[in-house]
LOKENU-131283 format. One record per residue (C-alpha): residue in one letter; x negated, y negated, z. Coordinates in steps of 0.05 Angstrom, whole numbers, plus 32768, in hexadecimal, padded with zeros to 4 digits. Each point is the difference from the previous one (the first is absolute). Example, Ala and Ser with C-alpha at 12.3 -4.5 7.8 and 13.67 -1.06 7.14 Angstrom:
2
a7F0A805A809Cs7FE57FBB7FF3
% end
This chain:
491
x801D83468111x7FE2800E8047x7FE27FBE8023x7FBE80238007x7FF77FF77FB3x7FF07FBD8009x7FC3800B8019x7FE7802F7FCAx7FEE7FCC7FCBx7FD67FD58032x7FDA803D801Dx7FE780227FC1x7FD77FC57FE7x7FE47FF28046x7FED804B800Cx7FE780027FBDx7FD57FC58007x7FE880178043x7FEC80477FE6x7FDA7FDD7FC7x7FD67FD88035x7FF58047802Bx7FF280307FC1x7FE97FD17FC7x8007801C7FBBx7FC0800C7FD5x802280067FBAx801B7FC07FF0x803480207FC8x8017802E8038x800A7FCA802Ex80247FCE7FCFx802F80397FEDx800B800D804Dx800C7FB68012x802E7FF77FC4x802B803F8010x80087FEE8049x80147FB57FEFx8034801B7FC8x801B80328038x80067FC38033x802A7FDA7FC8x802B803B7FF1x801080068049x80087FB88007x80307FF67FCAx802880428015x80047FDB8042x801A7FBC7FE4x803180237FD1x801A802F8037x7FF57FD68044x800B80238042x80367FDB8025x7FDE80038045x7FBF7FE4801Ax7FC280218012x7FE67FEE8043x7FB980168007x7FEC7FE8804Ax800E7FC68030x7FD87FD48028x80397FDC8029x80497FF57FF9x7FFE7FD77FBEx7FBC80177FECx800E803C7FD6x7FE180157FBCx803880097FD4x800280137FB4x80427FF37FD5x800D7FFC7FBCx802F7FC47FF0x80067FD17FC9x7FBF7FDE8008x7FE0803C8007x8019801B7FC5x7FEB7FC07FDDx7FB87FFA8015x7FF5804A8005x801480087FBAx7FD37FC97FEBx7FC68021801Ex800A80427FEEx800D7FF87FB8x7FC07FD27FF5x7FCD802C8029x7FFA80357FD4x7FED7FD97FC2x7FD47FD38028x7FDC803A8018x7FF3801A7FBAx7FE07FC07FEFx7FD48001803Ex7FDE80417FE9x7FE67FE07FC0x7FEF7FBF8023x7FD6801C8039x7FE180367FD1x7FB77FE78009x80097FE38046x7FE1801C8042x8026801B8038x803D80107FD1x801980378030x80047FD0803Dx80217FC87FD0x803580317FEAx8008801E8046x80137FBC801Dx802A7FE87FBEx80298044800Dx80097FF08049x80187FBD7FEDx803A80197FD9x801D80278040x7FF37FC18029x80297FD47FCFx803980348001x7FFF7FFA804Bx800A7FB57FF8x8038800D7FD0x80288036802Cx7FF47FDD8044x804780028027x7FEC7FC2802Ax7FD07FC8800Ax7FD380228030x7FF380447FD3x7FF57FC87FC3x7FD07FD9802Bx7FD6803E800Bx7FFD80167FBAx7FF47FB77FE7x7FC27FFD802Ax7FEB803E7FEFx80027FEF7FB9x7FCD7FC8800Ex7FD08039801Fx800380317FC5x7FF77FCD7FCDx7FBC7FE4801Dx7FD780387FEBx801D7FF37FB6x7FF07FB68001x7FB680088018x7FF7803C7FD5x7FC77FE47FD4x7FDB7FE9803Fx7FE77FC47FD6x7FF87FBD802Dx803A7FE37FDEx8029803E800Dx7FED80008050x80117FB07FFEx8040800B7FE3x8013803B802Cx7FEC7FD8803Fx80317FC87FE4x803B802D7FF8x7FF3801E8042x80007FBA8025x80407FEE7FDDx80238040800Dx7FEE80038047x801D7FB68006x8040801A7FDEx80058039802Bx7FFD7FD48041x80377FD27FE5x802980377FF0x7FF68025803Fx80107FC08027x803C7FF97FD9x8018804B8008x7FF97FFD804Bx802A7FC38009x8033801D7FCEx8007803A802Dx801A7FD88033x80327FDD7FD8x8019803B7FD7x80328036800Fx7FCD80337FE8x7FC780087FD1x802780297FCBx80047FDE7FB4x804C7FEB7FF7x80167FD37FC6x80157FBF8024x7FCD80078035x7FFF801D8047x80027FC1802Dx801F7FFB8042x80297FC07FECx80207FF28043x7FBB80098024x7FE37FCD7FCDx80397FCD7FFCx7FD67FCD8026x7FBC80107FE4x80067FFE7FB7x7FC37FD27FF2x7FD980338028x8019803B7FD4x7FF37FDA7FC2x7FB87FF18015x7FF88046800Ex801A80127FB8x7FCF7FCE7FE1x7FC3801D8027x800F80447FE9x800E7FEB7FBAx7FBF7FE37FFCx7FE0803D801Fx801C80307FC9x7FF67FC97FCEx7FB480098006x8009803A7FD8x802D7FDD7FD3x7FCF7FCA7FF2x80287FC48018x7FDD7FBF7FFCx7FD37FF0802Fx7FF0804A8008x7FF580187FB8x7FB07FFB7FFEx7FF28047800Ax802680157FC0x7FD37FE07FCDx7FC580118024x800D80468001x7FFD80097FB3x7FB780108008x801B80488015x800B80387FC5x803C7FEF7FD7x802680398018x80027FDD8045x80107FC07FE8x803880187FDAx80178027803Dx7FF77FBF8031x80227FD47FCAx803A80277FDEx8014803D802Fx7FE580088044x7FE97FC8802Bx80217FC27FE5x8040801F7FF3x800180208044x7FFB7FB4801Dx80387FE87FD4x802880438017x7FF37FF58049x80167FB77FF8x804680197FE0x80088031803Ax7FEE7FCD8030x80307FCC7FDDx803D802A7FF0x7FFB803B802Dx7FE67FE18040x80197FB78006x80367FFE7FCCx80077FCE7FC5x803F7FE2801Fx7FD87FEE803Ax7FCB7FE27FDEx80277FDA7FCCx7FFC7FB2800Ax7FCC8003803Ax7FBD7FDD7FFCx7FE180477FF8x802180077FBBx7FDC7FBD7FF1x7FBD801B8013x800D803C7FD9x80147FD67FBCx7FCA7FCE800Bx7FC780318007x8014802D7FCCx7FFF7FC07FD0x7FBC7FEB801Ax7FE280447FEDx802180047FBCx7FE57FB87FF0x7FBA8009801Ex7FF6804C7FE3x801A7FEC7FB8x7FD47FC18003x7FC580298012x800D80357FCEx7FF77FCC7FCAx7FB87FEB8021x7FE680498006x7FD4801A7FCAx7FFA80428021x802A80387FE0x80168025803Ex80047FC38030x802C7FD87FCCx802F803F8006x7FFA80008049x80197FB98001x803780127FD5x801380378039x7FFF7FCC8036x80317FD17FD4x803080387FF4x8003801D8042x801B7FBE8015x803980037FCAx801980338029x7FF87FD88040x802D7FC97FE5x8032802C7FE6x800880208043x7FFD7FB8801Dx80437FF07FE5x8014802E803Bx803B80207FD3x801080477FE0x7FF47FDF7FBCx7FB87FE4800Ex7FEC80438025x801880247FBEx7FD77FD67FD6x7FC58008802Bx800680497FFEx800880027FB6x7FB97FD47FF8x7FE1802A8034x800E803F7FD2x7FF07FE07FBBx7FC17FDE801Ax7FE780428019x8005801D7FBDx7FE97FC77FD6x7FC37FED8032x7FE380448008x7FFD80047FB5x7FDD7FBE7FFCx7FCE80158033x7FF3803D7FE1x7FF77FE07FB9x7FCB7FCE8022x7FDD803D8023x800280277FBCx7FD87FC17FE1x7FD37FFB8039x7FF4804D8003x7FF080087FAFx7FD87FB97FF6x7FEB7FEE8042x801C7FB97FF0x80247FDD803Cx800D7FB87FE6x802B7FE47FCFx7FCB7FDC7FD6x7FDF80477FF8x803D801E7FDCx80027FDF7FBCx8017802B7FC9x8005803D802Ex8049800C7FF0x7FF080187FBDx7FD28036801Fx802F80168037x80497FF67FE5x8023802D8031x7FE27FDE803Ax800E7FB77FEBx804280147FE2x8016801A8044x7FE27FC18022x80267FD87FD0x804480248014x7FF27FF78048x7FF07FB57FF6x803E7FEF7FD6x802C8025803Bx7FD67FDB8035x800E7FBE7FDFx804980117FFBx800D80027FB4x8042801E7FEFx8006804C7FF2x7FCD800F8032x80148015804Bx7FDB7FC1801Dx80357FD17FDBx803B802D8026x7FE37FF88043x7FEA7FB87FFAx804C7FEC7FDFx801C8024803Fx7FD17FD8802Fx80117FBE7FE1x8049800F8002x7FFE80138048x7FD97FBD8015x80377FD67FDBx80378021801Ex7FE07FF68046x800E7FB57FF6x7FD17FDD802Dx7FC57FD27FEBx7FC9802F8015x802280357FD2x80037FD77FC2x7FB87FE8800Fx7FE980487FFAx802280077FBDx7FD27FC87FE9x7FC480268023x8010803F7FD6x80027FDA7FC1x7FBD7FE1800Dx7FDF80438010x802180197FBDx7FDF7FCA7FDAx7FBC800F8028x800B804A7FF9x80047FF57FB0x7FBD7FDA8002x7FD5802C802Cx801C80447FDEx80077FEE7FB2x7FB87FDD8003x7FED8048800Ex8022801E7FC0x7FEC7FC47FD4x7FB580078011x8006804D7FF1x80247FFB7FBEx7FE57FBB7FEBx7FBD7FF88010x7FE17FBA8002x7FD37FE77FC9x7FBA80168007x800980398032x7FDB803E7FF6x803F802C7FFEx7FE7802B7FC8x7FD3801D8032x803F80208024x8000803D7FD0x7FE2802A8033x803C7FFC802Dx8042802D7FFBx803D800F8024x7FF2802C803Dx8018804C8000x804680178008x7FF980038050x80007FB37FFCx802A7FF47FC1x803D802A8013x80107FDD8040x7FFA7FBA7FD8x802B80177FC8x803980208030x7FFD7FC0802Ex80057FD07FC0x803F802A7FE9x801E7FFD8046x7FF97FB57FFDx80277FF97FC0x803080358014x80157FD8803Ex80007FC27FD7x8039801D7FD2x8024802F802Ax7FFB7FF5804Dx80488004800Ax800480428029x7FBF7FF0802Cx801E7FBC800Dx80468022801Bx7FD68027802Dx7FDC7FC3801Cx803E7FD98004x80228037802Ex7FC17FFE8028x80027FB08004x804E8007801Ex7FED80348032x802280327FDDx7FC280338000
% end
């Protein structure tokens, strides 16, 4: 396949969204059909590209000797591009029903579609310069989605989101500039591109550069103490929060940290250093803090937001082992978490859409009126807890195995953090199911008769994600073999 084909799945959704802003649709039905067709076409091109990747990179333009805008399809691009392209069509289908009675839907869907292409740009970036540009563009195109309702809460949350992202941008940019001084080139190479003879006497400086850049990209990955934007942004429409929490923004943050660690600095260079200790310590702090806050949070979407913060740092501590096994486990959890968390957010969104209820104490007995929705939420919860036969168990077991084999005191402590988080996750997620199916005495759950499951636009994505969660829990061998090859640099 020619290299220029890499640009096609990036441009289709970006041009589609831009066209919708310039020439708005008057008929909502035609608009929805058009958007879904373009999203499916993008996914088809993307999957074709991932199954038959071009051998050569695509250089778009250059701003200097090393600052080349390069697109390439390697193992990591296949991994992240595959996640994004498979989830987006179902997410778009769900969005049509959820946003049906909202205002400015054409603008919303335009930016929602542009975000698809921008996220694929992050996935297919061939060097850190290109990834950085798409990464920051992702912040800009998601701002209109976050502020869409124009309520005071949405405006405040969007400002907070922007402030955090600007700070992350500054840290990442500073780190990238210094990385340019100490690297052979900007291209992503498994094992890193550091100029080892040049940095032989500057190791602490290089490690500081890594840590600065790690926290810069870590803002989108909601690393403590830079995680506050994620629960706040839950005021946005559910398609946005699901997009931010499961597919695009936070996963782009984790993906960028993986690229930085494995393909820029190299795990061998970082293993055993104080920079590795920083990654593990802040990963554990995030897991413990977010899991505890999740138990205390009564708001349904914000509770799931804290769950996202916690699970993102599962991937951080896996990568923090600085071993191929830990990298492998982190990628597995990134994949499985994307499916089970988007399912969980869509379930909560369906509850809010159908009932206008936002808090746990309001859902007594609602499970009997919305069995498909709460059944899917129960499957997602069991997987997030790490119950066997669900995909979450597979990746959590792999993470614990990688941490134990790391052998250091910090890595063993991280296993205890995972166990604490599993307990807290069981408390804050199963309590939702218990209230839904076993209402407290004296509650007025008989008044729930008016509520029902949403239509097929919502229930089909929920059902598909639940089936995939179970499928990966019992039959994940093939996809794990692919991830294992990527973790060893064989792809």
